[in-house]
N, C-alpha and C positions, 0 to 999 in steps of 0.2 A: 791748409790750417791757418786758422784765424794769430793773426800778430796785433795787438794794442799796441797803435803809436803813438797813445798819448790824445789829451784835447787837442781840436782843430786852435789856431791862432784866433784870434777874435777881431774880429773889424772894427770895436770899436772897444778899445783897451781898458777903459776907464770903465767900463760894464763886467770886467773880469769879478771884483770883490761881490757885486750884488749877487754875479750867478753863482758865486763860490759860496755864500749866508745861505741861497734860495734853494740851493740843488738841495740839501737833505730833506725840504721840504715839500720837492716835486711828488715822492710817490704817495703823499699825505694827499695830496691834492687829487689824485688817480683815485684814490681809496675814497675820498668822500663825494665824488662823482657818481664811482658807481656803486655806494653805498646807497647814497640819496636816491637814487635812480629803484634801489631794490626796495629801500622801507618805502616807498611810494607804492609800487605794487603790491608789498605784503600789504598794508595796511586797508587796501583796497579790497585785497581778500578778509580781511577781518572785519570789514565793515559789512561787505558783503554775508557773511558766515560762513564758517564751515561747512555748510549742511549746502546752500547754496550754491556753491564753489562746487561741491561734489556733484551739482545738477548738470554743471555745465562738464565738469570730467568724462561724466556718465554719457553724457551727448558726442562726447569727444572719443568713446569709446576704450573709454580707461579699464581696466580693470579694481579694482579697491578704490572707488573712487571717493569716499569718506577718508579713507586713511591718505591718501594726495594730498586732498587738501589741507588736512593739518599739517604735512610734509610741507607743502609748500609756502604755507604761511610761516613756519618755523625757518625754513631755505632762505625765504626771500625777504620777511621782517625783521626776527633776531639773526640772520647773515646778514642781511643788510647793516644791522647796528652793527654787528663785530666787521665785518670789511669797514667800515667808516674807522671806529677807534683803532684797528689792526691787532682785534682780539682774537685768536683761532683763525686767522687772515686764511691760511691756506685750507684749512678744512671747509669754511665756508665757499672759498673762491671756487676750491674743487666742485662740491657739489653744484654750485649756479653754473659752472661751464658744462657740467654733465646735463644740467637742465635745460638749456640753452640749448646745445646742442643736440638733446630728442626735439625739443621744439622746431630748432631748421630743419632738420631732417624727416621728422614723422608728418609735421603738420604745416609748414610754410615752403617747403623746398618745391612741391609742385606746381606751387603759383608764381613760379621764379625769382629773380632777383628783390626787385621793387618792393617796397613797405608798402608804399600806395596800392599795392595791388593784392597785399595780403604776404610778400611774401618775406623770402629770409634774411633780408637783410639788417636789419635791426636783431633780430636774432642772433645773428654770424657773429655781429660786433663784436654784442656782450658776451658773449660765450669765448668770442678769441682774448678779450681784455680780463674776462674772468681769468680764464688759463692762463695769463700771463701773469698776473697776481697769484696765481696758486702757486707758479713754477719760482716766483721771484720771491714771497712772502709779504710779510705785512711791509718790508723796511727800516731805515731807524728812526722815523717818529712814530711807531707803533707801541702797541702796551706789550704784542707779545717781544718784543724787542726790551721792553725795561723789565720783564718779569723774566726775560732771558729764557723762555722756554717757546719752542713753535713748535708744530706737527711735521 
């Protein structure tokens, strides 16, 4: 059983006020990093266009490629914006975790770990971070918290 023993003693006690001030913003920083990455990937799909994205998905053997092209644009671009803002955070983070899980095990697993060899390193990392966000929610500095509702 886990027993919370409180915070560890600071090696530099003068930093404690800074850490106490910044701590509520750390989860927003994580959301910003994840959201920005997703926005960039989703925007690339927007620029490419759903039809071109569907051709890539067809080549990968995915059924209903145009539907999934639009779905990926929404999950990555809109979801990235929402995760950054902390709005509908759990929903979009869970969707990203599912997408990254699919990519990890269906597309990249056979290539081994290293991303340099088209392995699953990158998708596994982002999938685990998205899962953590889905489990934790938007955190104290999120629109979910501001409106008092989250999934």
